[in-house]
C-alpha positions in Angstrom: 53.5 13.1 44.3 53.8 14.7 47.7 53.9 11.9 50.3 53.3 13.0 53.9 56.1 13.0 56.4 55.3 10.2 58.8 55.7 11.0 62.5 58.5 9.3 64.5 57.9 9.0 68.2 61.6 9.6 69.2 62.0 12.8 67.2 62.3 16.1 69.0 62.0 18.7 66.3 63.4 22.2 66.6 61.1 24.7 68.2 60.2 28.1 66.8 63.1 29.5 69.0 65.6 27.0 67.8 64.9 26.8 64.0 67.8 29.2 63.2 70.5 26.9 64.6 71.3 23.2 64.2 69.9 20.8 66.9 71.9 17.8 67.9 70.4 14.3 68.1 72.0 11.2 69.4 72.0 8.0 67.5 72.6 5.4 70.2 73.4 2.6 67.9 76.2 4.5 66.1 77.3 6.5 69.2 77.2 9.7 67.1 75.5 13.1 67.3 73.9 14.4 64.1 73.0 18.1 63.5 69.5 18.7 62.2 67.4 21.8 61.6 64.2 22.6 59.7 65.9 26.0 58.9 68.8 24.3 56.9 67.5 25.4 53.5 66.7 29.0 54.4 70.2 29.2 55.9 71.6 27.8 52.6 69.6 30.4 50.7 70.9 33.2 52.9 74.4 31.9 52.7 74.2 31.9 48.9 72.9 35.5 48.7 75.4 36.8 51.2 78.4 35.0 49.6 77.4 36.2 46.1 77.1 39.8 47.4 80.5 39.6 49.1 81.9 38.1 45.8 80.4 41.1 43.9 82.1 43.6 46.2 85.4 41.6 46.0 85.2 41.9 42.2 84.3 45.6 42.3 87.4 46.4 44.5 89.7 44.0 42.5 90.3 41.7 45.5 91.0 38.5 43.6 92.6 36.9 46.6 89.2 37.1 48.3 87.1 36.4 45.2 88.6 32.9 44.6 87.6 31.4 48.0 84.3 33.2 47.8 83.7 31.4 44.4 84.2 28.1 46.2 81.8 29.1 49.0 79.2 30.2 46.5 79.5 26.9 44.6 78.9 25.0 47.8 75.7 26.9 48.6 74.6 26.5 45.0 75.1 22.7 45.4 73.0 22.9 48.5 70.3 24.7 46.6 70.3 22.0 44.0 69.6 19.5 46.7 66.8 21.7 47.9 65.4 21.4 44.4 65.4 17.6 44.8 63.7 18.0 48.2 61.0 20.1 46.6 60.4 17.4 44.0 59.3 15.1 46.9 57.0 17.9 48.2 59.0 18.2 51.4 61.0 21.5 51.0 58.1 23.6 52.3 55.0 22.7 54.4 53.0 24.9 52.2 52.4 23.1 48.8 52.2 26.3 46.8 55.5 27.7 48.2 57.1 24.3 47.7 56.1 24.5 44.0 57.3 28.1 43.7 60.7 27.2 45.2 61.0 24.2 42.9 60.2 26.0 39.7 62.5 28.9 40.6 65.4 26.6 41.4 64.7 24.7 38.2 64.8 27.8 36.0 68.1 28.9 37.6 69.6 25.4 36.8 68.1 25.1 33.3 65.6 22.5 34.4 61.9 22.0 34.4 60.7 21.2 38.0 57.8 19.2 36.7 60.0 17.2 34.3 62.5 16.4 37.1 59.8 15.3 39.5 58.2 13.0 36.9 61.5 11.5 35.8 62.9 11.2 39.4 60.1 8.8 40.2 61.7 6.2 38.0 64.9 6.5 40.1 63.0 5.5 43.2 60.7 3.0 41.6 63.3 1.2 39.5 66.6 1.9 41.3 69.6 0.6 39.5 67.6 -1.2 36.8 67.4 -0.5 33.1 64.3 1.5 33.8 66.2 3.9 36.1 66.3 6.9 33.8 68.4 9.0 36.1 71.3 6.6 35.9 71.4 6.3 32.1 73.5 5.2 30.3 75.1 3.2 33.2 72.1 0.9 33.6 72.0 0.1 29.9 73.8 -3.2 29.2 73.8 -2.5 25.5 75.8 0.7 26.0 79.4 0.1 24.9 82.2 0.9 27.4 83.5 3.8 25.4 80.1 5.6 25.4 79.7 5.1 29.2 83.2 6.5 29.8 82.5 9.4 27.5 79.2 10.1 29.4 81.0 9.9 32.7 83.7 12.3 31.5 81.2 14.9 30.3 78.9 14.6 33.3 81.7 14.9 35.9 83.3 17.9 34.2 80.2 19.6 32.7 77.4 18.6 35.1 75.7 22.0 34.7 75.0 21.1 31.1 74.8 17.3 31.2 72.2 17.1 33.9 69.6 19.2 32.0 70.5 17.2 28.8 69.8 14.0 30.7 66.3 15.0 31.7 65.3 16.9 28.6 66.3 13.8 26.6 63.7 11.9 28.6 61.1 14.4 27.6 61.8 15.0 24.0 62.6 11.5 22.8 60.0 9.6 20.8 59.3 6.9 23.5 59.2 9.3 26.4 57.9 7.8 29.6 56.1 11.1 30.3 52.8 10.6 28.5 50.3 12.6 30.5 49.1 15.6 28.4 48.6 17.7 31.5 52.1 17.0 32.7 53.6 17.6 29.3 51.7 20.9 29.0 53.2 22.1 32.3 56.7 21.0 31.2 56.3 22.9 28.0 55.2 26.0 30.0 58.2 25.7 32.2 60.5 25.2 29.2 59.3 28.5 27.6 59.5 30.2 31.0 63.1 29.1 31.2 63.9 30.3 27.7 62.3 33.6 28.3 64.0 34.1 31.7 67.5 33.4 30.3 66.9 35.4 27.2 66.1 38.4 29.4 69.0 37.8 31.7 71.6 37.5 29.0 70.2 40.5 27.1 70.4 42.6 30.3 73.9 41.4 31.0 75.0 42.2 27.4 73.3 45.6 27.5 74.9 46.6 30.8 78.3 45.1 30.0 78.4 43.2 33.3 79.8 39.9 31.9 82.6 39.9 34.5 80.1 39.9 37.4 77.8 37.3 35.7 80.8 35.0 35.0 82.2 35.2 38.4 79.0 35.2 40.5 77.0 32.7 38.5 78.7 30.9 35.6 81.9 29.8 37.3 80.4 28.8 40.6 77.5 27.2 38.7 79.8 25.1 36.7 81.6 24.0 39.9 78.3 23.3 41.7 77.1 21.2 38.7 80.2 19.2 38.9 79.8 18.8 42.7 76.3 17.5 42.1 77.6 15.0 39.5 80.4 13.7 41.7 77.9 13.3 44.6 75.5 11.4 42.4 78.3 9.1 41.2 79.5 8.5 44.8 75.9 7.6 45.7 75.3 5.0 43.0 77.9 4.5 40.2 80.0 1.4 40.2 77.7 -0.7 42.4 76.3 -4.0 41.4 73.2 -4.2 43.5 69.6 -3.2 43.2 68.5 -2.5 46.7 68.7 0.8 48.7 71.7 -0.6 50.7 73.5 -2.4 47.8 73.1 0.2 45.1 73.7 3.2 47.3 76.7 4.5 49.1 75.6 6.3 52.3 77.8 8.5 54.5 77.4 8.8 58.3 79.9 11.4 59.3 82.2 10.7 62.2 83.6 14.3 62.7 82.0 17.6 63.4 83.1 19.0 60.0 81.4 16.0 58.3 78.2 16.6 60.2 78.3 20.3 59.3 78.8 19.4 55.7 75.8 17.0 55.9 73.6 19.7 57.3 74.5 22.1 54.5 73.7 19.4 52.0 70.3 18.8 53.6 71.6 15.4 54.9 71.8 14.0 51.4 74.8 11.9 52.5 72.2 9.7 54.3 71.1 8.7 50.8 70.3 5.1 51.6 67.8 6.3 54.2 66.1 8.5 51.5 65.7 5.5 49.3 64.4 3.3 52.1 62.0 6.0 53.4 61.4 8.6 50.6 58.6 10.3 52.6 61.0 11.6 55.2 62.0 15.3 55.1 65.8 16.0 55.3 65.9 16.9 59.0 64.6 13.4 59.9 67.0 11.4 57.8 69.9 11.3 60.3 67.5 9.9 62.9 67.1 6.7 60.9 70.8 6.0 60.4 70.4 2.7 62.0 68.4 1.5 59.0 71.5 1.6 56.9 72.9 -1.4 58.6 73.2 -4.3 56.1 70.2 -6.7 56.0 71.4 -9.0 53.2 74.6 -10.3 51.6 76.4 -7.7 49.6 74.8 -4.7 51.3 77.2 -2.1 52.5 77.7 -0.3 55.8 77.8 3.5 55.6 81.1 5.2 54.9 82.5 7.7 57.5 83.3 10.4 55.1 83.2 11.4 51.4 86.9 10.7 51.1 86.5 7.0 51.7 83.4 6.8 49.5 85.2 8.6 46.7 88.0 6.1 46.9 85.5 3.2 46.5 83.9 5.0 43.5 87.3 5.5 41.8 88.0 1.8 42.1 85.0 1.2 39.9 85.0 4.3 37.7 87.0 2.8 34.8 83.9 0.7 33.9 81.0 3.0 34.9 77.8 1.0 35.4 75.1 0.4 37.9 72.9 -2.6 38.9 72.8 -6.4 39.3 71.3 -7.0 35.8 74.7 -6.8 34.1 75.6 -10.2 32.8 78.8 -10.5 34.8 77.5 -8.9 38.0 77.0 -10.8 41.2 73.6 -10.0 42.7 73.8 -7.4 45.4 77.6 -7.2 45.3 79.8 -4.3 44.6 82.7 -5.3 42.2 85.2 -3.9 44.8 83.4 -4.7 48.1 84.1 -2.5 51.1 85.4 -4.0 54.3 82.8 -5.6 56.6 83.7 -3.5 59.6 81.2 -0.8 60.7 83.1 1.9 58.8 85.5 2.0 55.9 89.0 2.9 57.2 89.8 6.5 56.5 92.3 6.9 53.7 
């Protein structure tokens, strides 16, 4: 459940004096410099707290002109925290296992999720990527799902990700043929479920009693909805519309070619290097960019990384009218995307 992080002889990790700032590493093969830091998640957490505090003051003084951009900033940091939740499910957010569990459970409660449930279900995504057993990509891996139902699921998930994502995972737990059969694991999920119910009952009661709905809506609900949608769009960019089943043919990865793209990657815990994560799931986020060379295609139909989210989004939209994933679809060519990207190193920027 918590694979160790294998050492890499060429890695120079940040020292105790440099953990508070990004450290640049060269990727000779791509001729690019990536920013990495073990302190990325604490910085995201601090950014979230500070931006929410600033948003609260903006609301108090009625500075709507400042509140609106702060909502966007809070949403971005919330999105980064959700990726930290994913990192914790692999046991790599914290070196201390107990603290890793605490952070995972806390992030789960705040996003209406059970940490244990997510960790158990997320394994199927890695073990059965882009196949009918990939629970995380339901219903887009189900060849029996009619087009209208997949389009409806996509519309809901991309616009109400904060609600659809918990539904997706709780469906895995509550359905009759649940893949989660261990009594010990199910007991812990039930415990986290009731913890979640109790926490949100207390929060909503306190908000109603104090009459602070304005602050709750602006500092949590609205940015939470936006962050949930950002999470969904990122998930779709990573996998939806691809007709492969390998890490490189069923995943869109992004290797930024600008400083702003590298900064974005850092604040998303290098999740844009998603193909590396599927190839080497035991690597912590700050080592992913150092393996960008592994994203080079090794078989027909595998894709080179995109240079930015804009070009990857364009490729997704070309396939979104028929949302599905995997090479097991009857009319899908093995390993091939239905709208293949150019064979040059990077997709031309749009």
